[in-house]
Phi, psi and omega in degrees: 000134177282139177204170174254126179236159182252139181227130179289136179258155176296148179243050180215139181299148175111193182264139181220172174237141172228158179262125177228153174299144178310132177083008181303137179248110179300137179247317186199150171237127181216161172271138174219125181055038177077012181231146178277138178226151172252131170256131184222146172278124184225159165261104188291358174270351181283151177291156179282148173225154179277130177239144180272133179236136173243133171249127180225149178262157175303130180086354178270150176292139176281143188276041174213165180257178184299333182285338184245002185297333181287348178283349187248135177245128176291127181246351176165159176233134181234147176263121179230076188324129002267013186261158171234123184249144181239130182247138179231148177240140178254163177296155175299149179271000000 
């Protein structure tokens, strides 16, 4: 069954992995109760897969080079006063 579920995102710069159901479609990244979350459309019957997430700050270098930038999709920007964080998701490995 398709539904929208919430997943806590890392709150540390760099690349991380999170578990999402196979085929999850990111919808939004927002702060809730002082923590970043991803809302995604998922089929909650699907098996979990590891997805790569990057958190970067405004003005920080992104952790990939020109050859791999197309592997990353921007999924949201959140305001965490006084910081602004940008989240990207990579394809499953």
